[in-house]
Every structure is written in C-alpha cells, then in structure tokens.
RODO-2510 file (C-alpha; in nm, 4 decimals, decimal comma):
residues 236
     n   res          X          Y          Z
     1     m     9,1725    13,3374    12,9275
     2     r     9,1175    12,9623    12,9596
     3     k     9,4282    12,7677    13,0705
     4     i     9,4509    12,3908    13,1043
     5     k     9,7615    12,2096    13,2210
     6     i     9,8448    11,8563    13,3306
     7     i    10,0430    11,8970    13,6525
     8     d    10,0810    11,5281    13,7400
     9     e    10,0206    11,1959    13,5613
    10     s    10,0576    10,8367    13,6792
    11     q     9,9739    10,4923    13,5424
    12     t     9,7310    10,2922    13,7551
    13     l     9,6963     9,9864    13,5291
    14     d     9,9526     9,8462    13,2870
    15     g     9,8091     9,5554    13,0902
    16     y     9,6360     9,5000    12,7569
    17     i     9,4466     9,8137    12,8506
    18     k     9,6477    10,0870    13,0216
    19     i     9,4838    10,3366    13,2559
    20     k     9,6386    10,6694    13,3463
    21     e     9,5296    10,9190    13,6118
    22     a     9,6093    11,2882    13,5798
    23     v     9,5757    11,5964    13,7942
    24     i     9,4443    11,8785    13,5774
    25     s     9,4957    12,2469    13,6497
    26     h     9,2066    12,4359    13,4905
    27     t     9,1534    12,8129    13,4825
    28     l     8,8248    12,9383    13,3387
    29     p     8,7943    13,2599    13,1328
    30     n     8,6412    13,4320    13,4388
    31     g     8,9576    13,3583    13,6364
    32     k     8,8157    13,0801    13,8552
    33     h     9,0742    12,8083    13,9075
    34     s     9,0487    12,4449    14,0164
    35     n     9,2494    12,1232    14,0212
    36     y     9,0760    11,7913    13,9591
    37     l     9,1395    11,4273    13,8675
    38     r     9,0722    11,2670    13,5299
    39     m     9,1378    10,9110    13,4117
    40     k     9,2271    10,7939    13,0635
    41     v     9,2195    10,4511    12,9018
    42     d     9,5199    10,4142    12,6730
    43     r     9,4449    10,1411    12,4248
    44     p     9,5456    10,0588    12,0656
    45     d     9,3575    10,2191    11,7789
    46     a     9,1232     9,9972    11,5782
    47     a     9,0032     9,9298    11,2243
    48     v     8,6413     9,8525    11,1298
    49     i     8,5535     9,7051    10,7910
    50     l     8,2125     9,6581    10,6312
    51     l     8,2249     9,3812    10,3700
    52     y     7,9657     9,3492    10,0947
    53     n     7,9391     9,0507     9,8613
    54     k     7,7661     9,2288     9,5766
    55     k     7,6997     8,9232     9,3599
    56     r     7,5160     8,7389     9,6387
    57     d     7,3826     9,0637     9,7925
    58     v     7,4947     8,9815    10,1466
    59     i     7,6865     9,1662    10,4183
    60     i     7,9697     8,9670    10,5787
    61     l     7,9487     9,0110    10,9561
    62     v     8,0797     8,8418    11,2694
    63     k     7,9135     8,7344    11,5921
    64     q     8,1061     8,6820    11,9148
    65     f     8,0908     8,6897    12,2948
    66     r     8,1547     9,0358    12,4442
    67     y     8,2212     9,0370    12,8187
    68     p     8,1889     9,4176    12,8728
    69     v     7,8215     9,4162    12,7682
    70     l     7,7287     9,0930    12,9476
    71     e     7,5276     9,2708    13,2188
    72     e     7,3284     9,4674    12,9615
    73     i     7,2584     9,1523    12,7588
    74     n     7,1289     8,9833    13,0731
    75     r     6,9243     9,2890    13,1694
    76     v     6,7277     9,2891    12,8454
    77     g     6,6795     8,9126    12,8564
    78     g     6,9333     8,8258    12,5890
    79     n     7,1301     8,5076    12,5511
    80     i     7,5047     8,5319    12,6154
    81     e     7,5743     8,2468    12,3729
    82     t     7,4209     8,4377    12,0832
    83     g     7,6928     8,7042    12,1027
    84     v     7,6979     9,0481    11,9446
    85     i     7,6662     9,0969    11,5683
    86     e     7,9281     9,3385    11,4356
    87     a     8,1274     9,4396    11,1316
    88     v     8,4754     9,2922    11,1072
    89     a     8,7024     9,4881    11,3430
    90     g     9,0185     9,4671    11,5458
    91     k     9,3035     9,6560    11,7044
    92     i     9,5938     9,7988    11,5067
    93     d     9,9189     9,6359    11,6161
    94     e    10,2438     9,8257    11,6712
    95     e    10,4312     9,9053    11,3492
    96     e    10,1107     9,8356    11,1545
    97     t     9,9169    10,0870    10,9471
    98     p     9,5364    10,1037    10,9744
    99     r     9,5019     9,9592    10,6239
   100     e     9,7373     9,6709    10,7022
   101     a     9,5383     9,5980    11,0171
   102     a     9,2113     9,6043    10,8232
   103     l     9,3373     9,3566    10,5635
   104     r     9,4733     9,1268    10,8350
   105     e     9,1524     9,1344    11,0382
   106     i     8,9432     9,0526    10,7318
   107     t     9,1453     8,7359    10,6754
   108     e     9,1631     8,6364    11,0429
   109     e     8,7958     8,6876    11,1209
   110     v     8,6103     8,5909    10,8033
   111     g     8,8748     8,4296    10,5809
   112     y     8,8648     8,6755    10,2902
   113     s     9,1862     8,7993    10,1281
   114     i     9,1498     9,1229     9,9346
   115     k     9,3973     9,3559     9,7668
   116     d     9,4890     9,6859     9,9261
   117     e     9,3536     9,8807     9,6293
   118     n     9,0089     9,7272     9,6872
   119     l     8,9907     9,8572    10,0434
   120     i     8,7884    10,1801    10,0623
   121     s     8,8904    10,4322    10,3277
   122     l     8,5907    10,6063    10,4862
   123     s     8,6738    10,8084    10,7982
   124     r     8,8610    10,8125    11,1276
   125     g     8,7680    10,9516    11,4664
   126     y     8,7729    10,9116    11,8443
   127     s     8,5502    10,6295    11,9656
   128     t     8,4886    10,7619    12,3206
   129     p     8,6977    11,0764    12,3820
   130     g     8,5553    11,1216    12,7310
   131     y     8,7763    10,8446    12,8662
   132     s     8,9682    10,6667    12,5872
   133     s     9,2511    10,7607    12,3508
   134     e     9,1320    10,5107    12,0879
   135     i     9,0910    10,6208    11,7268
   136     i     8,8746    10,4071    11,4987
   137     y     8,9447    10,3878    11,1253
   138     n     8,6450    10,2939    10,9111
   139     f     8,6779    10,0993    10,5859
   140     a     8,4555     9,9152    10,3399
   141     a     8,5113     9,6672    10,0592
   142     i     8,3187     9,4760     9,7955
   143     v     8,4202     9,1091     9,7982
   144     s     8,3400     8,7997     9,5942
   145     d     8,3353     8,4295     9,6682
   146     k     8,6765     8,3878     9,5041
   147     d     8,8242     8,6136     9,7752
   148     k     8,7372     8,3525    10,0379
   149     t     9,0749     8,1849    10,0883
   150     e     9,0667     8,0708    10,4505
   151     e     8,8183     7,9448    10,7084
   152     g     8,8257     8,2529    10,9310
   153     g     8,6767     8,2442    11,2774
   154     g     8,9486     8,4378    11,4608
   155     k     9,2730     8,3428    11,6333
   156     e     9,2651     8,0555    11,8803
   157     d     9,5607     8,1922    12,0792
   158     e     9,3549     8,5066    12,1457
   159     f     9,0529     8,2956    12,2525
   160     e     8,8440     8,4235    11,9641
   161     d     8,5343     8,2185    11,8830
   162     i     8,3885     8,4057    11,5874
   163     e     8,0795     8,2976    11,3968
   164     i     8,0662     8,4289    11,0411
   165     i     7,7281     8,5739    10,9451
   166     e     7,6192     8,6307    10,5845
   167     m     7,3167     8,8558    10,6153
   168     p     7,1025     8,9617    10,3175
   169     y     7,1590     9,3310    10,2487
   170     l     6,7983     9,4396    10,2988
   171     q     6,7751     9,2528    10,6303
   172     f     7,0966     9,4184    10,7493
   173     r     6,9785     9,7601    10,6383
   174     s     6,6494     9,7109    10,8205
   175     l     6,8272     9,6143    11,1440
   176     v     7,0563     9,9170    11,1243
   177     e     6,7966    10,1767    11,0330
   178     s     6,5438    10,0496    11,2875
   179     g     6,8052    10,0679    11,5626
   180     s     6,7788     9,6931    11,6265
   181     l     7,1488     9,6323    11,5695
   182     p     7,3106     9,7571    11,8925
   183     d     7,6745     9,7909    11,7828
   184     m     7,7287    10,1592    11,7039
   185     k     8,0515    10,1219    11,5039
   186     t     7,8731     9,8827    11,2675
   187     r     7,5845    10,1236    11,2222
   188     l     7,8202    10,4142    11,1555
   189     v     8,0318    10,2297    10,9006
   190     y     7,7143    10,1215    10,7193
   191     f     7,5852    10,4794    10,6872
   192     e     7,9256    10,6001    10,5691
   193     a     7,9528    10,3204    10,3135
   194     a     7,6010    10,3966    10,1884
   195     h     7,6796    10,7679    10,1645
   196     y     7,9866    10,7006     9,9519
   197     g     7,7974    10,4699     9,7161
   198     l     7,8913    10,1160     9,8161
   199     f     7,5269    10,0068     9,7844
   200     k     7,4159    10,2644     9,5299
   201     a     7,2376    10,0166     9,3079
   202     k     7,0510     9,8843     9,6107
   203     l     6,9219    10,2067     9,7646
   204     p     6,5485    10,2664     9,7227
   205     k     6,4085    10,6030     9,8170
   206     v     6,3376    10,6420    10,1862
   207     n     6,1096    10,8695    10,3844
   208     p     6,2678    10,9301    10,7288
   209     e     5,9295    11,0155    10,8810
   210     k     5,7887    10,6803    10,7734
   211     v     6,0904    10,5026    10,9264
   212     r     6,0472    10,6999    11,2498
   213     q     5,6763    10,6194    11,2747
   214     t     5,7406    10,2508    11,2099
   215     n     6,0133    10,2384    11,4744
   216     e     5,7825    10,4032    11,7280
   217     g     5,4997    10,1643    11,6556
   218     v     5,2868    10,4235    11,4746
   219     k     5,1127    10,2873    11,1707
   220     p     5,1971    10,5233    10,8836
   221     k     4,9171    10,6578    10,6705
   222     k     4,8916    10,4989    10,3300
   223     k     4,9778    10,7178    10,0369
   224     k     4,9334    10,6769     9,6681
   225     d     5,2276    10,4774     9,5282
   226     d     5,3618    10,4274     9,8815
   227     s     5,6706    10,2449     9,7565
   228     q     5,8089    10,5626     9,6010
   229     l     5,8817    10,8239     9,8659
   230     n     6,0317    11,1670     9,8441
   231     i     6,3767    11,1599    10,0038
   232     t     6,6899    11,0068     9,8570
   233     y     7,0238    10,9119    10,0046
   234     p     7,3098    11,1608     9,9589
   235     d     7,4934    10,9365     9,7117
   236     e     7,2109    10,9060     9,4643
***
C-alpha cells in the first residue's frame, strides 16, 4: 500500500512569494521506503480574463515587461521593451473572490467596468502543480466601448506599466493557433472561450491537419473549395 506523509516542513522564503521545504516520507506499494526533500511555492491564486469587443471584433489584451522570462526573450533575440502579450490577469487578494478579482483587474489593467452577470466563468485548475500551490480561474466577457470608463494601464504603486492592445480577432486567433503567442494561460482561455461559444459567429471551419502543415512549413495541397474544410469547433 502506498503511504505518503509530510514529516517536517519549514519556510525558507517569506515575501510576496513564499517558499516552503518539506521532508516527505514515501512508501511504495512494493514496500520500498524513502525520505526526500520537496519545495513548494506558496503564492496567491489568480484570475485570467479574455475580453472580446464584439462590435469592433477585437480582443482586448495587455503587454508588459516580465522579468522571469527575460533570459528566454534574450535567447531568442527578442526585445525586452516589447514585453509579453497576455490576456488580462492578476492575483486574487485576501478576502476577495475570484470573480471580484477578475472585475477589479479588468478595470485596473484595461479600464473597462463590466457587471458581474456579464462575466463568464470558464474553468479553474492548478497552473504548475509540480512546484506551486497557485490555482488559476479562467473567465471571459464580451465588452463594448461604453464599458470603457477609465484609462487603465495598471497600478503605479505596483510598478505596472501596461500597454493596452486591441488586436483584431482573426489576427489573435492566428497567433494562438499557430503557437506564436507564447503565454499559455492566454492560449488556454481562448480555446475555452471558443469552446463555450464566445466567438461562435466568428468561427469558420478548420482542418487541424492543414493548420499543422502550415505551422511546420509544409505547403498544404490545394483542394476543391479549400475555404470550406471538414472539421468544426465543438461549440458549432
């Protein structure tokens, strides 16, 4: 019988991010036993929100400097000043529900104020369970120009320098489905929003094999009526 027990736990870092180290006692089903160390990042949960201005057919995104991926940006020859393009997102404060955090972040980052009933809940899950306790809550919302009530751009006291990006839907979809948009939470929330019908009127039929060949640099063979292909999205 498998038995796992934490026999000792200590905190090695106590700041915005908290790091704990634990000694794990682990007995396998075959009876073999071992003790080993594991570390855990304790950090606040987060909300991610994909915003779609349906009338103007644009996705509302943000672009900002991200220190943790600086080395990777430099490695691939990127420009640190360009930042990372992402969906609106932020941590959930103490005594705050995920929905309250989502509504607050929308206003802080991009200046839109929307009603709670217009916020669509998608899913929740662990972001990186191998080392972090963080749970991410995914949301989506359709907004209009009249919802734009503030400038946005983030909070100065948190050193946020956020550029608001209004990207045409088809351009955004192309970046996500080609893998050119590197932020995984943004890609996930897009696919969930598409599955649940946020862009239903905008979804043409798609052939995954054609997308794969294009991404790999293989020129797809032309077919009769190539614009109409044989696979549809789950929400159609």
